[in-house]
N, C-alpha and C positions, 0 to 999 in steps of 0.2 A: 700148465701140465706138460706141454710140448717142450718147453725150455728145460724143465727138470729131467724129462726123459732123455733129451740130448746130452745134458750134463752127465748123467749116469752112464750113458752109452760111450761118450767120448773122453771123459776125464775121470779122475779120482774124486769121489764124493764121500765125505764122512758126515754122519748125522749124530747129534747128541740127543738123548731122550731122557726124560724125567718121568718116572711112574708110567712108562710105556708110551708116552706121547713125545713126538719129535718137537724139540724146542729150538734147535739150531742146526745149521748145516754149512759146510764149506766145500767149495769146488776148487780143485787144483788142476791147472793145465800145465803140467810138467815144471815150468820155471816161473810160474806166477799164480797168485790167488786170483781166480776168475770171478768168484762170488763168495760172499759170506753173509749169512742171515742169522739173526737172533730174534726170537719172538719178543715183543715188547714186555710180556710178563716175566721173561727170563733175563732181561737185560740187567746189568750191574751185578751179576751173580758169578761171573768168571767162566761161564759156559763158552762164550765166543772166544775168549782168550785161550782156553784150553784147545779148542779146535784150531785156532790160528797157530798155536805152537806145533800141533801135529802137521799142519800144512807146511810150515817153515821147515820142519824136519824132512818132509817128503821132498820139498824143493831142493834142499841142501844135498840130498842123496841122489837126486835125479841124474846128474851128470856122472856119477860114479860107475 
């Protein structure tokens, strides 16, 4: 929990939810993906890929 609180405080964090439950999250530290998590039950469904695309877009625009 402390790790997650620090990520939310210090970086951009996006969460993917299905039916109101968080199933994946990505943490972006301006120019890098600091962490990516996908729950085992949600793997191979494109959720992590979607969050990674969002993270890449954020990283690309960071220096602009």
